[in-house]
C-alpha positions in Angstrom: -1.7 16.4 4.2 1.3 15.3 2.4 3.3 12.5 3.9 6.3 12.9 1.6 7.4 16.3 0.7 8.4 17.3 -2.9 12.0 18.1 -1.7 12.2 14.5 -0.3 11.0 13.0 -3.4 13.6 15.1 -5.4 16.3 13.7 -3.1 15.1 10.0 -3.4 14.2 9.9 -7.1 16.1 12.9 -8.8 15.6 11.5 -12.4 11.8 11.6 -11.8 11.2 14.7 -9.7 14.2 16.9 -10.7 17.0 18.1 -8.4 16.3 19.9 -5.2 16.2 23.6 -5.7 18.4 25.5 -3.3 16.3 27.8 -1.1 17.4 31.4 -0.4 18.4 32.0 3.3 15.4 34.4 3.7 12.8 31.9 2.5 10.9 30.6 5.4 11.0 27.0 6.4 7.9 25.4 4.7 7.4 23.0 7.7 7.2 26.0 10.0 4.5 27.5 7.8 2.7 24.1 8.0 2.8 24.1 11.7 1.7 27.7 12.0 -1.2 27.0 9.7 -2.3 23.9 11.7 -2.3 26.0 14.9 -4.4 28.8 13.3 -6.7 26.0 11.9 -7.1 24.4 15.3 -7.8 27.9 16.9 -10.6 28.6 14.5 -12.1 25.2 15.2 -12.0 25.8 18.9 -13.8 29.2 18.5 -16.7 27.7 16.9 -19.7 26.9 19.4 -22.3 24.9 17.4 -22.1 21.8 15.0 -23.9 23.9 12.3 -20.9 26.4 12.5 -18.4 23.6 12.5 -20.0 22.0 9.4 -20.2 25.2 7.5 -16.7 26.1 8.3 -15.3 22.6 7.3 -17.2 22.7 4.0 -14.9 25.5 2.9 -11.7 24.4 5.1 -11.6 20.7 4.8 -13.3 19.5 1.7 -11.4 19.3 -1.7 -11.5 17.3 -4.8 -9.0 15.0 -3.4 -11.1 14.3 -0.1 -11.7 15.4 3.4 -8.9 16.7 5.6 -9.8 16.8 9.3 -6.2 16.2 10.5 -5.4 17.8 13.9 -9.1 18.6 14.8 -10.1 17.1 18.1 -13.7 16.2 17.0 -15.2 13.7 19.5 -16.8 10.5 17.9 -20.3 11.9 17.7 -19.3 15.2 16.2 -17.0 13.4 13.7 -19.5 11.1 12.5 -22.2 13.8 12.1 -19.6 15.9 10.2 -18.8 13.1 7.9 -22.3 12.5 7.1 -22.9 16.1 6.1 -19.6 16.5 4.2 -19.8 13.2 2.2 -19.5 11.4 -0.1 -15.6 11.0 -0.2 -12.9 8.7 -1.2 -10.1 9.9 0.9 -10.2 10.8 4.6 -7.6 12.3 7.0 -8.2 12.2 10.7 -4.8 12.0 11.7 -3.7 13.5 15.1 -7.3 13.0 16.6 -7.0 10.9 19.7 -10.8 10.9 19.9 -10.7 8.4 16.9 -10.4 4.9 18.5 -11.0 1.4 17.0 -14.7 1.6 17.5 -14.9 5.0 15.5 -12.6 3.6 12.9 -14.8 0.6 12.6 -17.9 2.8 12.2 -16.0 4.6 9.4 -15.2 1.6 7.5 -18.8 0.3 7.8 -20.4 3.5 6.7 -18.1 4.9 4.1 -17.0 2.1 1.6 -15.1 1.8 -0.5 -12.4 4.1 0.6 -9.4 4.8 -1.5 -7.2 6.1 1.5 -7.5 6.9 5.2 -4.9 8.4 7.4 -5.2 7.4 11.1 -1.6 8.3 12.2 -1.7 9.7 15.7 -5.1 8.4 16.6 -5.9 6.1 19.6 -5.7 2.9 17.3 -3.0 0.5 18.4 -1.3 -2.3 16.4 -3.3 -4.9 18.4 -6.5 -2.9 17.5 -5.8 -3.3 13.7 -5.0 -7.0 14.1 -8.3 -7.5 15.9 -10.3 -5.4 13.4 -8.6 -7.0 10.2 -9.2 -10.4 11.6 -12.9 -10.0 12.8 -13.9 -7.6 9.9 -11.6 -8.9 7.0 -14.3 -8.1 4.3 -14.3 -4.4 5.5 -10.7 -4.1 5.0 -10.9 -5.3 1.3 -12.8 -2.0 0.7 -9.8 0.1 1.5 -7.1 1.1 -0.9 -4.6 2.4 1.8 -4.5 2.7 5.5 -1.8 5.1 6.8 -0.7 3.9 10.3 2.8 3.5 11.8 2.3 -0.3 11.9 2.5 -0.7 8.4 5.9 1.2 8.1 7.8 -0.6 10.7 7.7 -4.5 10.3 6.9 -7.4 8.1 3.1 -7.3 7.9 3.0 -11.0 6.9 3.8 -12.1 10.5 1.0 -10.0 11.8 -1.9 -9.7 9.3 -3.7 -12.4 7.4 -4.4 -10.4 4.3 -0.9 -9.6 3.5 1.1 -10.3 0.3 4.7 -11.1 -0.8 5.9 -10.5 -4.3 9.0 -12.3 -5.2 11.2 -12.1 -8.4 13.6 -14.9 -9.2 16.1 -14.3 -11.8 17.1 -17.3 -13.7 20.1 -15.5 -15.5 21.7 -15.4 -12.0 20.4 -18.0 -9.8 21.4 -16.4 -6.5 19.6 -13.1 -7.1 16.1 -12.8 -5.6 14.1 -9.6 -4.9 11.2 -10.1 -2.4 9.1 -7.5 -0.7 6.0 -8.0 1.7 3.2 -5.5 2.4 -0.3 -5.4 3.6 -2.9 -5.2 0.9 -6.5 -4.2 1.2 -8.3 -2.9 -1.9 -8.0 -5.3 -4.8 -8.1 -2.5 -7.5 -4.9 -0.9 -5.9 -3.2 -4.4 -5.9 -4.2 -4.8 -9.6 -2.4 -1.6 -10.4 0.5 -2.5 -8.3 0.8 -6.0 -10.0 0.4 -4.3 -13.5 3.3 -2.0 -12.8 5.5 -4.7 -11.5 4.7 -7.3 -14.3 5.4 -4.6 -16.9 8.8 -4.1 -15.2 9.6 -7.9 -15.1 8.8 -8.3 -18.8 11.0 -5.5 -19.9 14.5 -7.0 -20.9 16.2 -3.7 -20.3 15.1 -3.7 -16.6 16.6 -6.9 -15.6 19.3 -5.2 -13.4 16.4 -3.4 -11.5 16.0 -6.6 -9.4 19.6 -7.0 -8.5 21.6 -5.4 -5.7 21.9 -2.5 -5.2 18.7 -1.7 -7.2 16.1 -4.2 -6.0 14.5 -1.4 -4.0 12.7 -0.5 -7.3 10.4 -3.4 -6.6 9.6 -1.8 -3.2 9.1 1.5 -5.0 6.2 0.0 -7.0 4.4 -1.6 -4.1 4.9 1.4 -1.9 3.2 3.6 -4.4 -0.5 4.1 -5.1 -2.1 5.5 -8.3 -5.2 5.2 -10.1 -5.2 3.6 -13.7 -5.6 7.0 -15.3 -2.9 8.6 -13.3 0.8 9.1 -14.5 3.6 7.2 -12.6 5.0 10.5 -11.7 1.7 11.6 -9.9 1.8 8.5 -7.5 1.4 8.8 -3.8 4.4 7.4 -2.0 2.8 6.3 1.5 4.0 2.9 2.4 7.4 1.1 3.2 7.3 -2.4 1.9 9.6 -4.7 4.0 12.3 -6.8 2.4 11.5 -10.4 3.0 14.0 -13.2 3.6 12.0 -16.1 4.6 10.8 -16.7 1.0 7.6 -18.8 0.7 7.2 -18.9 4.4 4.9 -17.2 6.9 1.4 -15.9 6.5 -0.4 -14.2 3.6 -0.3 -14.6 0.0 2.7 -15.3 -2.3 3.1 -14.2 -5.7 6.2 -15.6 -7.4 7.6 -14.7 -10.7 10.4 -16.8 -12.1 12.0 -14.6 -14.7 13.9 -15.7 -17.7 14.7 -14.1 -21.0 16.0 -17.3 -22.7 13.4 -19.7 -21.5 9.7 -19.2 -20.8 9.0 -17.1 -17.6 6.7 -18.5 -15.1 4.5 -17.5 -12.2 2.5 -18.8 -9.3 0.0 -17.4 -6.8 -0.5 -19.2 -3.6 -3.1 -18.4 -0.9 -2.3 -18.3 2.9 -1.2 -21.4 4.5 -4.0 -23.3 6.3 -2.7 -25.7 8.8 -3.0 -29.3 7.6 -3.7 -28.3 4.0 -1.4 -28.0 1.0 -1.0 -24.5 -0.7 -2.4 -24.9 -4.1 -1.2 -22.8 -7.0 -3.6 -20.5 -8.5 -3.4 -18.6 -11.9 -4.3 -14.8 -12.0 -8.0 -15.4 -12.9 -8.6 -17.9 -10.1 -6.8 -15.4 -7.7 -9.2 -12.6 -8.6 -12.2 -15.0 -8.3 -10.8 -16.1 -4.9 -10.5 -12.6 -3.6 -14.3 -11.9 -4.5 -15.3 -15.1 -2.7 -13.3 -13.8 0.2 -15.4 -10.6 0.3 -13.3 -8.2 -2.0 -15.6 -5.7 -3.8 -15.9 -6.4 -7.6 -12.8 -5.2 -9.5 -12.6 -2.8 -12.2 -13.3 -5.1 -15.3 -11.0 -3.2 -17.7 -8.1 -3.1 -15.3 -8.5 -6.7 -14.4 -8.7 -7.8 -17.8 -5.6 -5.8 -18.8 -3.5 -7.6 -16.0 -4.9 -11.0 -16.9 -4.1 -10.5 -20.6 -0.6 -9.1 -19.5 0.3 -12.0 -17.3 -1.1 -14.7 -19.6 0.7 -13.2 -22.5 4.2 -13.0 -20.6 4.3 -15.9 -18.2 3.2 -19.7 -18.0 1.9 -20.9 -14.8 3.9 -23.1 -12.7 2.8 -26.7 -12.3 4.6 -26.8 -8.9 7.2 -25.0 -6.7 9.9 -27.6 -7.2 13.0 -28.4 -5.0 15.3 -26.4 -7.1 13.1 -23.2 -6.7 13.3 -23.6 -2.9 17.0 -24.1 -2.9 17.3 -21.1 -5.1 15.3 -19.0 -2.8 17.2 -20.2 0.2 20.6 -19.4 -1.3 19.3 -16.0 -2.4 17.8 -15.3 1.1 21.3 -16.2 2.8 22.9 -13.8 0.3 20.5 -11.0 0.8 21.1 -11.3 4.7 24.7 -10.4 4.1 24.2 -7.7 1.5 23.2 -4.3 1.8 19.7 -3.7 3.3 17.5 -1.0 2.1 14.7 -1.2 4.8 
C-alpha cells in the first residue's frame, strides 16, 4: 500500500520524479479507485467461511514479491497468525487498518518473523505508550526491524520518547552559525548503514555544501526519511518517515552522530551513545559503534555495506578527540538561529 503517491513525489522533488502530469477531466480520481478496491477486497474476505478459503484467496490476493499486504482486513489475532504462518516467509508486512492487531499480536509478529525490513501498523490498536513499553522491554527485537510505519514516528521528536533513537548533526566550519540536525527512530542497523552512507557521501561532496544551509537543509531529512536497499537506486527509495528538526543539539536521549565539516581543514566526526546518568558520554569511532550495536543485540550487519561505510568515513574524516567548548557554543548559536528561521517540519 503506497504511503506517498507518485504525484506527491513529483510535486516535492520535480527534478527527480518529473513534473506532475495534468489529468483529463474525465479521468477518475485514483484515490476513489483505491477506496473502491479496498471495499471490494473487504467484501470478498467477508464472504469466505473457512480459514482454508481465506489462505487460498490471500495467496493470490495479498502475496507479492514486495511482501504481504493484509491492510484493511479484520483478521482476528488467531486467524492472522495462522495466515502469516502459511503465507511466509516475508520481509515486508502491511496490517494497517486492522484494529484486532494490538501490542500483544505485534510482539508475537516481531518474535516470530525476524528480521523484518518493513511493517505498517497504522490504524491498529497500538498506542504510543504501547510502542514505548515494547521498545524498552524488548529492545533487541526492535533492532531486527528496518522500518515501523506508525503515526508516533511522524509527529514528534522520537529522541524524547525512545531510547534507540538517533540524531545526525552537520556543523559547517565555513559558516559557523550554520547547523543542520535531524532526529529519528532507528531500528535495523543495515538500513541505518545505508542512510549514513548516503549522508556521508553528501557531506564529502564539495559541491553540496549549500545543501545543509537554509532553506535547503531539508535535504538531510530527505536522506533519513528514505529507505532503500544497497542495490536499489536513489530514485527507487521508499519515503515513509518524517525526521524531526532538532534544536537542542547534543542533548536528550538516544545516539548522536556529529559531523564537523570543512573543506579547508580536516573534517571530523564523533559518535556518542545514549546518556547514562552519572556517566560521561564517551566518543566512539564507526567501527566501535557497529560493534557496540551488536553487543546491544542488533543482528549481524551486511559485511560489505559495513566495510564500505567504515572505509568511507575513515577516508574522509578524523575522529574528534573531544567535543570542545567552541563546538558547543557553535551548536548553541546555530540552534538559536534555527529557532528563528524557516521551519520545514
